[in-house]
Residue, then its C-alpha position, 0 to 999 in steps of 0.5 A: m683967762t685960762s686956768t693952769a689947773l686945766h693944763p697940768a704938767a705931766s710931773d704934777v703930783v695929784d693929791w689923792a687924799e680928799k677925792r671920793y672913791l667907789l670900789v665895785d667888786d663882788f669879792v670882799g677880799i679884792r675890795q679890801l686889797l684895793r681899799e688898802s692900796l688907796r689908803n696907802l695913797g692917802a685916800k679917806h673917802i672910800d665907798q664899796a659896792a658888792s654888786g652892780g645894783e648897789a653901785m648904781v644906788l651909790l652912783a645916784k647919791t654921790r659924785y665920785d672922783v674915781v670909780l674902780c669897777d670889776y667887769n664880772l660882778g656875779d648875778g645882776k648887772n656886770g661892770q659894762q652895764v654899770l658904766e653904760e647906765a652911769r653914762i646914760k643917766h649922767l651920774m659921772l662928773p666930767s673929770s671923774v676917772w672910771l677904771m674897769v678892772s677884770a681878770e677877763k682877757s678874752v677879746e669879747s669882754v675887753m671889746g665889750a667894755a671898751e665900747h663904753q669907753p672906760d678911762a682905762y681897762i686894767i687886768k688883774p692882779i693889780t699892784e699898788g704901782v700900777l694903780l698909781t701910774r694909771l690913776n695919775r696918767v688918766w687924771h691928768k688927761k681927764q682934767i684937760f678934757r674937763d671943761i670940754d666934757q661939761a660943754f658936751g654934757d650941756k650939748d653946747f657942741l660948738r663951744a666945746a669944739r672951740l675949747c679943744d682948740e684952746q687946749i691944743a695950744h697948751n697940750k701938744l702931748h694930747e693934740i691927737d686926742l683933742l682933734r678927735m674930740k673936736a671932730n666928733l663935736l663938730l659932727k654933733a653940731g651939724e658941721p660935717e665940712q668942718a669936721r672933714v678938715v679936722y680928719e684930713k689934717v690928722l690923716e696928713g700925719r698918720e693913717y688913724n682908723w678913727a679918722r678914716t672912719g670919720l671921713g667915711k661917715i661924712r661921705m655916707n651922710n653926703g650920699e657918697l655911699e660907695a666911697a664910704r663903703q670903700m673906706f669902712q672896708g679899708v679900715i676893717g681890712e687893716n684892723r678887724f677888731y675896729i668895731d665902729a667900722f663894721d657898724q658904719l659899713a652895715q649902715a652904708y649897705q642899708r642905705m644902699g638897699k643891700t640888706e643881705e650885705a648889711c646883715d652879713v657885716l652885723e653878724k660878723a660885728a656881733k661875733l666879735s663883740p656880742n654883748s651889745v644890745p643895740r647891735q644884736r637888735s639891729l642884726g635881728v631886725a635885718a635877719l627878720k627882713l631877709g626871712n633868715i628866721p634862725l639867724a633872727e631868732r638867735a640875735f633876738r634871744k641874745c639881745i634879750e639875754i644881755g639886756e636883762y640887767s642893762i639900761l638899754k634893754t629893749v622891747d624890740a627884742y620880744f616883738g622881734l622874737a614873737r614875729v619869728y615864732g609867728l613865721k614858725n606858725d608857733t602862735k602860742e609861743a609868740l603870744r607868750l613873748l608878747n605877754s612877757a613884754l607887756q609885764q616887763f615894759s609899760g606905757d601906751h606905746v608898748n601896748l600899741r606895738a604889742k597889738i600890732t605885732e599880735g596882728l602881724v603874728y596872726h596874719e602871717s600864720g594865716d589866722y585872718r579872723r584873729a588878725r582882723k580882730s587885732g586890727d579893729e582893736l588897734e583902730q579903737m586904740l587910735v581913737e582913744e589915744k590922740l598921741r601918735p607913735d614914731v614913724s616906723t610904728c605908724m608905717e608898720m601899723a598902717t600896713l597891717l591895718f590895710a592888710v586886714g581891711v581897715k581903711e580910714a585909720p591907716v590913711d590918717l596915720l600915713c597923712y600924719v607921718a607925711r605932715n610931720n616929714d613933709d620935706n623927707e622925700p625918701l620917707l614920702d616915697d615909702i608912704q606912697k609904696v604903702f598906698d600902692k600896696a593898698r591899691m590906693s596909688e592915685e588917692g595916696e598921691a593926692l593925700i600926700k600932696s595935701s598933707r605936705k601943703e597943710a604943713a607948709d601953710r602952718m609953718n609959713k603963717g608963723v614965719l610971716l607973723w615973725k617977719t612982720g614984727k608980730l612976735d607974740e602972735a608968732v610965738e603962739w601960732m608956732r606953739e599951736a603948730r607944734l601941738a598939731l605937728p609935734n615932730n615936724m623938724r622945720i616947724l620945731f626949728n622955726s618955733a625955737q628961732i622965733i622964741i629966740s628973736h622974741l628974747q632978743q627984741k623984747g628982753y630975756n624971759r626964763e619961761l620962754s628960754e626954757e620953752a625953746i630949750g625944750v623944743l631943741m632937746h626934742v629935736d635932738k632926741i628925734a634927729p641928733g646932729q642937726q646944724r641948726f640945733a647947735q647954732l640955736m643952742e649957742q644963741l640961747a646960751l649967749l642970751a641968758p643973763a648968767p650961764v647957770v640959768a641956761l645950763d640948769a634948764v639944759a640939765e633938767a631937760l636931759e634928766q627928763t630925757a634920760s628918764e623917758 
C-alpha cells in the first residue's frame, strides 16, 4: 500500500512549525534575519552555529529537517566541507533539506558546492518569499525520494530501484529525476545492462548530459574505451562545465594507458572546480607518474590546502609532495613533510607508507645506503605486523624492497596480492612486471601460478562442503579462508552465500546474519558496484524476521566504515 504522503501534490501546504532547523553562518546578523524569516513561517525549533565546527557538533546530536548553511564560514570548515562530512557520516535524514546560501557567484564556488549536491544553492540577499518558495519546492521533491534515499542508505540498491518505478507511476513531474536515480542505483547494484536501458529510454526524449555520461561509464567498464572516450568528449564539447564528464574522460585515458592525456584532462577539471580533494590528489599522482614535477607540486600543495578542514583530507598529498622534493634532491624538506604526515595521521598503515616513501625519497635522490636502511626497517615492520596493506601499497613496497636488495619480503608481498586477486588478469600482469624488473621472471611466473592455485583450492573446498550439505563445516572453513585471504572477492562472496544458505536451511540466526552483512560491507568497501553484492544483500533482507533487524545491522556496519 502506497502512502499518499509520499506523493504530495504541488499545491500541498507544508506545516513548517514543528520542523527542526539549523542555521549556519559566521555573521550573527545574517543568522538573526534568517531566524526571523523562519519564525514568520511558524518555525519553533531553530538552532544556530557560527562556524563549521559548531555545525558538525550540532549535526551529530540532532537530525534536522532543514539546514541553511552559508558557503563561507570564516576560519575552519567552509559550507562545502560541512555538507560533505554530513553526507559521509550519514548525519542527515533521507527527507532532510540542505540549502547552501552564499554571496559567492563565482563559477569555482558554485561548482564546488554543487559537486556535493545540496538540495538548492541560493544567492544572497534572501527574501522571505524566495526562501519559502525554495523550501516548498525542495521539500515536496524530497518526500518523493524519501523511501528511495532510505533504501539507498541501507545499500539495498535493487529495492531502491523498484521504489523509483513506483514513484514514477504517481509523479510524472519528477519522472526524469527518478529515472536518473534509478539508473544510478542499477549501476551500484552491478546491473549495467538494466541501467543502459534506462539511459537509452531517457535519451530517446532528450539529450541529457548525465544520461550520455552514464552510457559512457557503462561502455568504459565493458572495455569499449574509445567509444566511451568519444561520449565523454562529446558531453564536454556541449557543456564545458559538466565536471563528471572530465573525471570519467580522465579515467578512460588512464585505462587506455594514456597518462599524459589523463593528466591534461584532470588539470582542466581542476581549474574549473579546484576545491575537490580527490581530484587534486589524482592530478598530483598522474603528474608525478609523468615526471611533471611543477604540476605535481602544485596539485599536492592545493590538495593539502583545501583538505585542511575536510573529512576527505588525505595523507597521499603529503607522501606525494615528499616524493616531489625527493626528486628535487631536497631530502630535508621531504622528510619534514613525512614527519608532518605522521603527526597529523595515525595508524600502522600510515607508518608503513611513510617508511616506504622515505625509502623511495632516499633511493631517488641517490642515497642508496639510507634507502637500504629504510628497506631493512620495512622488512622488520612486515614481520611485526601480520595484516597487509592495500594492493597499491604492497606493489610499491615490493618494488622498493627489490630495488634496495631485499628479496624474501617482496616475494611474500607479491604472492599475497596474487592470492587475493587470483582472477584479476591485469593485476597479475603487473605483478609479473615487478618480478621481471627484479630479474625473477621465471621464478615469478611459478610463484604467481602457485598462489592462484592455493586461493582456488581454499575456495573449492568450502564450496564442496556447501554442495554436499555440510553447512556448519562450510561456514567455518570459509571463515578461516577469509582470515587467510581477507580481500579475495570470490572467497568473500562465496562465504556470504554459504552463510545465507545456512540461514535458509537451518533457520534465521542474528549473529550469522550480521557476519554475512559484515562480509558484504567489506566487499562494498574494497570494490563497490558488484552485482552479487546487491543480490546477496537483498536475500539477507528477505530472511530477516523483521526489516528493522537487517537495517540495524547495516547501519552499524556503515557507522563503523565511516569511522575507519
